C-alpha positions in Angstrom: 29.3 -0.5 6.1 29.9 -3.5 8.5 27.4 -2.1 11.1 24.7 -0.5 8.9 24.7 -2.4 5.6 24.0 -5.9 4.3 25.0 -7.7 1.1 28.1 -5.7 0.5 30.3 -8.7 -0.3 27.8 -9.9 -2.9 27.5 -6.4 -4.3 31.3 -6.2 -4.6 31.6 -9.5 -6.3 28.9 -8.5 -8.8 30.7 -5.2 -9.6 34.0 -7.0 -10.0 32.5 -9.6 -12.4 30.6 -7.1 -14.5 32.3 -3.7 -14.3 36.1 -3.9 -13.9 38.0 -0.7 -14.6 39.3 -2.2 -17.8 35.9 -3.2 -19.1 34.4 0.2 -18.3 37.3 1.9 -20.0 36.9 -0.2 -23.1 33.1 0.5 -23.3 33.3 4.3 -22.5 36.7 5.3 -24.0 37.6 6.9 -20.6 41.2 5.9 -19.6 41.6 3.5 -16.7 43.9 6.0 -14.9 41.0 8.6 -15.0 38.4 6.1 -13.7 40.8 5.1 -10.9 41.5 8.7 -10.0 37.9 9.7 -10.0 37.0 6.8 -7.8 39.7 7.7 -5.2 38.7 11.4 -5.2 35.0 10.5 -4.8 35.8 8.3 -1.8 38.2 10.7 -0.1 36.2 13.9 -0.8 32.8 12.2 -0.1 31.4 13.0 -3.5 27.7 13.0 -4.3 26.3 10.6 -7.0 23.2 11.5 -8.9 21.3 9.7 -11.7 18.0 9.2 -13.4 15.1 7.6 -11.4 13.5 6.0 -14.4 16.3 3.3 -14.6 16.3 0.8 -11.8 19.8 -0.4 -12.2 21.2 3.1 -12.5 19.4 4.2 -9.3 20.7 1.1 -7.5 24.3 2.1 -8.4 23.7 5.7 -7.3 22.3 4.7 -4.0 25.1 2.1 -3.3 27.8 4.6 -4.1 26.2 7.2 -1.8 25.7 4.7 0.9 29.4 3.6 0.8 30.7 7.2 1.4 28.0 8.0 4.0 25.9 10.4 2.0 22.5 9.1 3.4 20.7 11.6 5.7 23.8 13.8 5.7 24.1 17.5 4.9 24.6 17.9 1.2 23.7 14.2 0.6 20.6 12.2 0.0 17.6 12.4 2.4 15.5 9.3 2.8 11.8 9.8 2.5 9.8 9.3 5.6 6.1 9.3 6.3 4.4 10.8 9.3 1.6 8.8 11.0 -1.7 9.1 9.3 -0.3 10.4 6.0 -1.2 7.2 4.0 -4.4 5.2 4.3 -4.1 1.5 4.9 -5.4 0.0 1.7 -6.7 -3.5 1.3 -4.7 -5.9 -0.8 -7.1 -7.9 -2.9 -5.9 -11.4 -3.8 -4.8 -11.6 -7.5 -6.9 -13.7 -9.9 -5.4 -16.0 -12.5 -5.0 -13.3 -15.1 -3.2 -11.1 -12.6 -1.0 -14.0 -11.4 0.1 -14.7 -15.0 0.8 -11.0 -15.6 2.8 -10.6 -12.4 4.9 -13.6 -13.3 5.5 -12.6 -16.9 8.9 -11.1 -17.9 9.1 -7.3 -18.1 11.7 -4.7 -18.9 13.7 -3.3 -16.0 13.1 0.3 -17.0 10.8 2.4 -19.3 13.7 3.1 -21.7 14.0 -0.6 -22.5 10.3 -0.9 -23.4 10.7 0.0 -27.2 13.4 -2.7 -27.7 11.3 -5.1 -25.7 8.2 -4.5 -27.9 10.3 -4.7 -31.1 11.8 -8.1 -30.0 8.3 -9.7 -30.1 9.1 -11.9 -27.2 6.1 -13.5 -25.4 3.8 -12.6 -23.9 2.8 -10.1 -26.5 1.9 -6.6 -25.3 -1.8 -6.1 -26.2 -2.6 -2.9 -24.3 -0.4 -0.1 -23.2 -1.5 2.7 -20.8 0.6 5.9 -20.7 -0.2 8.2 -17.8 1.0 11.8 -17.8 4.2 10.9 -19.8 5.4 11.9 -23.2 8.3 9.5 -24.2 7.8 10.4 -27.9 9.2 13.8 -27.0 11.4 13.3 -23.9 13.2 10.2 -24.9 16.7 10.5 -26.3 15.4 8.6 -29.3 11.7 9.6 -29.8 11.5 7.7 -33.1 12.1 4.4 -31.3 9.0 5.1 -29.2 6.9 6.1 -32.1 7.7 2.9 -33.9 7.2 0.8 -30.8 3.7 2.3 -30.1 2.7 1.5 -33.7 3.3 -2.1 -32.9 1.0 -2.2 -29.9 -2.6 -3.1 -30.8 -4.2 -0.6 -28.4 -2.6 2.4 -26.8 -4.3 4.7 -24.2 -2.9 8.0 -23.0 -4.0 9.9 -19.9 -3.0 13.5 -20.5 -4.0 17.1 -20.1 -2.4 18.0 -23.4 -2.5 16.8 -27.0 1.2 16.0 -26.9 3.4 13.7 -29.2 2.5 10.5 -27.3 -1.2 11.3 -27.4 -0.9 11.6 -31.2 0.1 7.9 -31.3 -2.8 6.7 -29.1 -5.9 4.9 -30.1 -7.8 6.5 -27.1 -7.1 9.7 -25.3 -8.6 10.2 -21.8 -8.2 13.9 -20.9 -7.1 14.6 -17.4 -7.9 17.6 -15.3 -5.2 20.2 -14.6 -4.1 21.1 -11.0 -6.6 24.0 -10.9 -9.5 21.8 -11.8 -9.2 19.1 -9.1 -8.5 18.4 -5.5 -4.8 18.1 -4.6 -3.3 16.1 -1.7 0.5 16.4 -2.3 3.1 15.4 0.3 6.7 16.5 -0.3 10.0 16.5 1.6 11.9 19.7 2.0 15.7 20.1 1.8 16.0 19.8 5.5 14.0 16.5 5.7 10.8 18.1 7.0 7.6 16.8 5.4 5.0 19.2 4.0 1.5 18.4 2.9 -0.3 20.7 0.5 -4.1 20.4 0.2 -6.0 22.5 -2.3 -9.5 22.5 -3.7 -10.5 23.1 -7.4 -10.5 26.8 -8.5 -12.5 26.2 -11.6 -14.7 23.2 -12.8 -13.2 20.6 -15.2 -13.3 21.6 -18.8 -15.0 19.3 -21.3 -14.9 15.6 -20.5 -11.6 15.8 -18.4 -11.5 14.0 -15.1 -8.9 13.3 -12.4 -6.9 10.1 -13.0 -8.0 8.9 -9.5 -11.6 9.1 -10.4 -11.0 7.1 -13.6 -9.4 4.4 -11.6 -12.3 4.4 -9.1 -14.8 4.0 -12.0 -12.8 1.1 -13.5 -12.6 -0.7 -10.2 -16.3 -0.2 -9.7 -17.0 -1.6 -13.2 -14.8 -4.6 -12.6 -16.5 -5.5 -9.3 -15.1 -7.6 -6.5 -12.5 -7.6 -5.1 -11.2 -4.4 -6.9 -14.2 -2.3 -6.0 -13.6 -3.0 -2.3 -10.0 -1.7 -2.7 -11.3 1.6 -4.2 -14.4 2.3 -2.1 -14.6 6.1 -2.9 -16.8 7.7 -5.5 -14.9 11.0 -5.9 -11.5 12.5 -5.4 -12.9 14.9 -2.8 -14.2 12.0 -0.7 -10.8 10.4 -0.9 -9.0 13.6 0.2 -11.5 14.1 3.1 -10.9 10.5 4.3 -7.1 10.9 4.2 -7.5 14.2 6.0 -9.6 12.5 8.7 -6.8 10.1 9.3 -4.4 13.0 9.8 -6.8 14.6 12.3 -7.0 11.3 14.3 -3.2 11.0 14.3 -2.9 14.4 16.1 0.5 15.2 14.7 1.8 17.9 12.4 1.4 21.6 12.5 -0.9 23.7 10.3 1.0 26.0 7.9 1.1 29.5 9.3 -1.4 32.1 8.3 -0.2 34.5 5.6 0.1 38.1 6.5 -0.5 40.7 3.9 1.8 43.8 3.5 0.4 46.8 5.3 -2.2 44.7 7.2 -2.2 43.8 10.9 -0.8 40.3 11.6 -3.4 37.5 11.7 -4.9 36.8 15.1 -3.9 33.7 17.0 -6.3 30.9 16.5 -7.3 28.2 19.0 -6.5 24.6 18.0 -9.4 22.9 16.2 -11.7 20.9 18.5 -13.4 18.9 15.8 -12.7 17.4 12.3 -15.0 20.1 10.7 -12.9 22.9 12.3 -9.7 21.1 11.3 -10.9 20.7 7.7 -11.8 24.4 7.4 -8.5 25.6 8.9 -6.5 23.1 6.7 -8.1 24.4 3.5 -7.5 28.0 4.6 -3.9 27.4 5.5 -3.1 25.0 2.6 -1.6 22.2 4.5 0.5 20.7 7.4 4.2 20.4 8.2 6.1 17.8 10.2 9.6 18.9 11.3 12.7 16.9 10.5 13.2 16.1 14.2 10.2 13.8 14.0 11.8 11.6 11.3 12.4 8.0 12.5 16.1 7.9 11.7 18.2 5.8 11.5 15.8 3.0 10.8 15.8 1.3 7.4 12.5 -0.1 6.3 14.1 -3.2 4.7 13.8 -6.9 5.5 17.3 -6.8 7.2 16.7 -3.5 8.9 19.9 -2.2 7.3 21.0 -0.5 4.1 20.8 -3.3 1.5 23.6 -3.2 -1.1 22.0 -6.1 -3.1 18.2 -5.9 -2.6 15.9 -8.8 -3.5 14.1 -6.6 -6.1 17.5 -6.1 -7.9 18.2 -9.8 -7.9 14.8 -10.4 -9.5 15.3 -7.7 -12.1 18.7 -9.0 -13.0 
């Protein structure tokens, strides 16, 4: 902790002021002896903490506890995400106008689950427009009725969804999204051994009805709004965006094409020469389905934080609290 972390003393003081064993026992009904025993067992046996990602403060606690016992980038622990060169496009960061500045400075709930209570409180600024993308809190929330009541209070609700689900039934406008088989896919993921795999696929069938990919809806909105947003989204289609991101990967010259698939009873695929142009790389990539970067290429043990260390009390947490 002394060598690889920062802010531990501040984190400890915060925990001691807000979550003593006695106060937690009183709020949860779990005896202090049990909490103390579990804490000691967790530390001595290097337990693994898990929690929801939708709640910022819960995720902070989970990461801190795992950091304290050395569960980061360890076998059976949590693997930090890493990004191979060329995987993300450098995007321009347009300066915010006055409306955006006011919005960014306005108070907001720390997590999605706090949104219904925040809406019901009526505190300024009032929420005039709510966009829900590929989520159904009116079904998945532990208290769906709170969300239904909260959405009724919002003047205009828009849902982006491929299905007429419970949240869509509460919306003023439903914008149908394409399914995975109807659009281009560019999906990076990290495997259990910390390798990174990128899957690229093309549409199998054309979009049904008026459905569109979410990315193309955002491109259209940016184009309609004009400068400087249209410059930040310069593409006209999802296919164009995928090709540009693939071109960046070709220029990076890293990663390995996924192996060819051999069919039972058929001779093994012939060895192919490496691609000598982007056009060849593009065709081979679509045929193979993606790229893989081994875990050995990960830039451990660097932390991409202002201090260069594991931060027990990050600035974003201070702001949220």
